[in-house]
C-alpha positions as CSV (number, residue, x, y, z in Angstrom):
1,M,-9.7,14.1,10.5
2,P,-7.0,16.9,10.1
3,F,-7.3,19.3,7.2
4,N,-4.9,18.1,4.5
5,L,-4.2,20.9,2.0
6,P,-1.9,18.7,-0.2
7,G,-4.6,16.2,-0.4
8,V,-7.3,18.8,-1.3
9,L,-5.1,20.0,-4.2
10,V,-4.7,16.5,-5.6
11,P,-7.8,16.6,-7.9
12,L,-6.2,19.6,-9.7
13,H,-3.1,17.5,-10.3
14,L,-5.2,14.7,-11.6
15,L,-6.6,16.9,-14.3
16,I,-3.1,17.0,-15.7
17,N,-2.0,13.5,-14.9
18,P,-4.9,11.1,-14.1
19,R,-2.6,8.1,-13.9
20,L,-1.5,9.3,-10.5
21,V,-4.5,7.7,-8.9
22,V,-4.0,4.3,-10.5
23,P,-2.3,1.6,-8.3
24,G,-0.1,-1.1,-9.7
25,I,-1.7,-3.8,-7.5
26,I,-5.1,-4.0,-5.8
27,V,-5.7,-6.3,-2.9
28,K,-8.3,-6.7,-0.2
29,D,-5.6,-6.5,2.5
30,I,-2.0,-7.3,3.0
31,R,-2.7,-11.0,3.6
32,Q,-2.9,-11.3,-0.2
33,L,0.6,-9.9,-0.8
34,D,3.4,-12.4,-1.6
35,F,6.3,-10.6,0.2
36,P,9.0,-13.2,-0.6
37,A,8.1,-12.9,-4.3
38,L,8.4,-9.1,-4.1
39,Y,11.8,-9.5,-2.4
40,K,12.9,-12.0,-5.0
41,A,11.9,-9.5,-7.7
42,G,14.2,-6.9,-6.2
43,Y,12.1,-4.9,-3.8
44,R,14.0,-4.1,-0.7
45,G,11.8,-1.8,1.4
46,A,8.1,-1.1,2.1
47,V,6.1,1.9,3.2
48,F,2.7,1.3,4.9
49,D,-0.2,3.6,5.9
50,K,-1.6,2.9,9.3
51,D,-5.4,3.4,9.6
52,N,-7.5,0.9,7.8
53,C,-4.4,-0.7,6.3
54,L,-2.7,-2.1,9.4
55,T,-4.9,-1.0,12.3
56,I,-8.5,0.0,13.0
57,P,-8.7,3.8,12.5
58,H,-7.5,5.8,15.6
59,E,-6.1,2.6,17.2
60,D,-2.5,1.7,17.6
61,R,-2.6,-2.1,17.7
62,L,-2.3,-4.3,14.6
63,V,-5.6,-5.9,13.3
64,P,-5.2,-9.5,14.7
65,E,-6.1,-11.1,11.4
66,L,-3.0,-9.5,9.8
67,A,-0.5,-10.8,12.4
68,D,1.1,-13.5,10.2
69,A,1.3,-11.4,7.1
70,W,2.8,-8.5,9.0
71,R,5.4,-10.8,10.6
72,E,6.3,-12.2,7.2
73,C,6.7,-8.7,5.7
74,R,9.1,-7.5,8.4
75,E,11.1,-10.8,8.3
76,T,11.3,-10.6,4.5
77,F,12.5,-7.0,4.1
78,G,14.5,-6.9,7.4
79,H,14.7,-4.6,10.4
80,G,14.3,-0.9,9.6
81,N,13.3,-1.5,6.0
82,V,9.6,-1.4,6.7
83,L,8.4,2.1,7.5
84,I,5.0,3.3,8.7
85,V,4.0,6.7,7.3
86,S,0.7,8.1,8.7
87,N,-1.0,11.5,8.5
88,T,-1.6,11.2,12.3
89,A,1.1,9.2,14.1
90,G,4.5,10.9,13.5
91,S,3.1,13.9,11.8
92,H,3.2,17.5,13.1
93,L,-0.3,16.8,14.6
94,D,1.2,14.1,16.9
95,S,1.9,16.2,20.0
96,G,5.0,15.0,21.7
97,E,5.2,12.1,19.2
98,L,3.2,10.0,21.7
99,E,1.1,8.3,19.1
100,A,4.2,7.5,17.0
101,E,5.9,5.9,20.0
102,S,2.8,3.8,20.7
103,V,2.4,2.7,17.1
104,Q,6.1,1.9,16.9
105,H,5.8,-0.3,20.0
106,H,2.7,-2.2,19.0
107,L,3.7,-2.7,15.4
108,S,7.4,-3.3,15.9
109,A,8.3,-1.0,13.0
110,P,9.6,2.6,12.7
111,V,7.2,5.4,12.3
112,L,8.3,8.3,10.1
113,R,8.4,11.8,11.7
114,H,7.3,14.3,9.2
115,T,6.0,17.9,9.1
116,S,3.9,17.8,6.0
117,L,1.0,15.4,5.3
118,K,0.8,12.8,2.5
119,P,0.9,13.1,-0.5
120,S,3.0,16.3,-0.4
121,Y,6.4,16.4,-2.0
122,A,7.8,17.4,1.4
123,C,6.6,14.1,2.8
124,I,8.1,12.3,-0.1
125,K,11.4,14.0,0.6
126,S,11.3,12.8,4.2
127,I,10.6,9.2,3.1
128,R,13.6,9.4,0.7
129,A,15.8,10.8,3.4
130,Y,14.9,7.9,5.7
131,F,15.7,5.1,3.2
132,A,18.8,6.9,2.1
133,S,20.1,6.9,5.7
134,L,19.9,3.1,6.1
135,P,23.2,1.1,6.1
136,R,22.1,-0.2,2.8
137,P,20.3,2.7,1.1
138,I,17.1,1.9,-0.7
139,R,16.1,3.6,-4.0
140,D,12.6,4.7,-4.9
141,E,12.2,1.8,-7.5
142,E,13.1,-0.7,-4.7
143,L,10.1,0.3,-2.6
144,V,6.5,-0.9,-2.3
145,I,4.0,1.6,-1.0
146,V,0.9,0.2,0.6
147,G,-2.2,2.1,1.6
148,D,-6.0,2.3,1.6
149,R,-6.4,5.8,0.2
150,L,-6.0,6.5,-3.5
151,L,-5.7,10.3,-3.1
152,T,-2.9,10.1,-0.6
153,D,-1.0,6.8,-0.5
154,I,-1.3,5.9,-4.2
155,V,-0.9,9.4,-5.5
156,M,2.2,9.8,-3.3
157,A,3.7,6.5,-4.6
158,N,3.1,7.5,-8.2
159,R,4.6,11.0,-7.7
160,M,7.8,9.3,-6.7
161,S,8.2,7.7,-10.1
162,R,10.3,9.3,-12.8
163,R,11.1,8.8,-16.4
164,A,13.0,5.7,-17.2
165,P,16.6,6.2,-18.4
166,P,17.4,5.3,-22.0
167,P,18.1,1.6,-22.6
168,I,21.7,0.5,-22.2
169,A,23.1,-0.8,-25.4
170,S,25.4,-3.4,-23.9
171,T,23.8,-6.7,-23.0
172,A,26.3,-7.3,-20.2
173,A,25.7,-3.9,-18.8
174,T,21.9,-4.5,-18.9
175,E,22.2,-7.8,-17.1
176,K,24.4,-6.1,-14.4
177,S,21.9,-3.3,-14.0
178,S,19.0,-5.8,-13.6
179,S,20.9,-7.7,-11.0
180,M,21.4,-4.6,-8.9
181,G,17.8,-3.5,-8.8
182,V,14.2,-4.5,-9.4
183,D,13.5,-7.1,-12.1
184,S,13.4,-5.1,-15.4
185,E,10.3,-7.0,-16.5
186,L,8.3,-5.2,-13.8
187,A,9.1,-1.7,-14.9
188,R,6.9,0.1,-17.3
189,S,8.7,1.2,-20.5
190,D,8.4,4.9,-19.6
191,R,8.5,5.2,-15.8
192,V,10.4,3.7,-12.9
193,G,9.5,4.2,-9.2
194,P,7.8,2.5,-6.2
195,L,5.2,-0.1,-6.7
196,A,1.9,1.4,-5.6
197,I,-0.4,-1.1,-3.8
198,W,-4.0,-0.3,-2.8
199,T,-5.8,-2.2,-0.1
200,E,-9.4,-1.7,-0.9
201,G,-10.8,-3.6,2.1
202,L,-11.8,-1.6,5.1
203,W,-11.5,-2.7,8.7
204,K,-13.9,0.2,9.7
205,R,-15.9,2.2,7.3
206,E,-15.3,6.0,7.3
207,N,-15.5,8.9,4.8
208,S,-17.8,6.9,2.5
209,A,-18.5,9.8,0.2
210,L,-14.8,10.5,-0.3
211,R,-14.0,6.9,-0.9
212,A,-16.8,6.7,-3.5
213,L,-15.3,9.7,-5.2
214,E,-11.9,8.0,-5.2
215,R,-13.3,4.8,-6.8
216,G,-15.0,6.9,-9.4
217,M,-11.7,8.6,-10.3
218,L,-10.0,5.3,-10.5
219,K,-12.6,3.7,-12.8
220,G,-12.4,6.8,-15.1
221,A,-8.7,6.6,-15.3
222,E,-8.7,2.9,-16.0
223,R,-11.3,3.2,-18.7
224,W,-10.2,6.4,-20.5
225,V,-6.5,6.9,-19.8
226,L,-4.6,3.6,-19.5
227,K,-3.2,2.1,-22.6
228,P,-3.5,-1.6,-23.3
229,Q,0.2,-2.2,-22.4
230,E,-0.4,-0.5,-19.1
231,Q,-3.4,-2.7,-18.4
232,A,-1.3,-5.8,-19.3
233,W,1.5,-4.6,-17.0
234,R,-0.9,-4.3,-14.0
235,E,-2.4,-7.8,-14.8
236,S,1.1,-9.3,-14.7
237,L,1.8,-7.7,-11.3
238,Q,-1.5,-9.1,-9.9
239,H,-0.6,-12.6,-11.2
240,R,3.0,-12.4,-9.9
241,F,2.6,-10.9,-6.4
242,V,-1.0,-11.5,-5.3
243,K,-2.2,-14.5,-3.5
244,P,-5.9,-15.6,-3.4
245,P,-8.0,-13.7,-0.8
246,P,-8.1,-15.4,2.6
247,V,-11.0,-17.8,3.0
248,A,-13.5,-16.6,5.6
249,E,-14.2,-19.1,8.3
250,E,-17.6,-20.8,7.8
251,E,-20.1,-19.7,10.4
252,K,-21.3,-22.5,12.7
253,P,-25.0,-23.1,12.5
254,A,-26.9,-21.6,15.4
255,K,-27.9,-24.1,18.0
256,E,-31.5,-25.2,17.5
257,G,-33.8,-24.3,20.4
258,W,-36.3,-26.7,22.0
259,M,-39.3,-24.9,20.6
260,R,-37.9,-25.2,17.0
261,R,-37.2,-28.9,17.5
262,L,-40.7,-29.5,18.8
263,V,-42.3,-27.7,15.8
264,R,-40.1,-29.7,13.4
265,R,-41.1,-33.0,14.9
266,F,-44.8,-32.0,14.9
267,R,-44.6,-31.1,11.2
268,G,-42.6,-34.2,10.4
């Protein structure tokens, strides 16, 4: 795992603004996300982490169980509007951009080339530049950012939010503004920005101590910092955009051996 100075400094930022670590939505994995509902609400682009979100860590192929959800996501948002941002593939650590090319091939989505690791402001600048360069530019508040790490993916998404502009007095102007962007009911009263989505399920366990620390920070922020209206806002997002978790296939009972059948008959 590369040394990530911006990530190391995040706890200091959390002392000032603990809300940075709080996601808007929590799911087990991307199969729970209702991508058509997100698009209908006004979201037009998506940013995904790679390891433990879409792939097994240090592998380039999509986790097979996610194939249908990943296809639906790309079809919903459209070609080029789904971007993979990794602290390995496409970063300055990716020599010759070989890993980025491999991931791009296997996942059929562009990989951001960036010189600074998440959640740095330099990385945020690169993400904004990418979406601004599209034929139909996408604003921060029209993005969903999905990842498995609270201190990188979720903090980065929340750093991209900004203070909401003052309300428009004219009803007609308000309706026009809503039709051009994300559903106004989804925005918190004080902030606008990307929707931060945390995938808490892991396809392969790693950095257990760090992940336990992240969970502790999240629980602390949820308990001591969030106001009731913020909790209600998060609950509304879960209700609107999250599907029930996928049902695990029932394990078939093991075939009974001849010795076990003989014993059962003897006892019977």
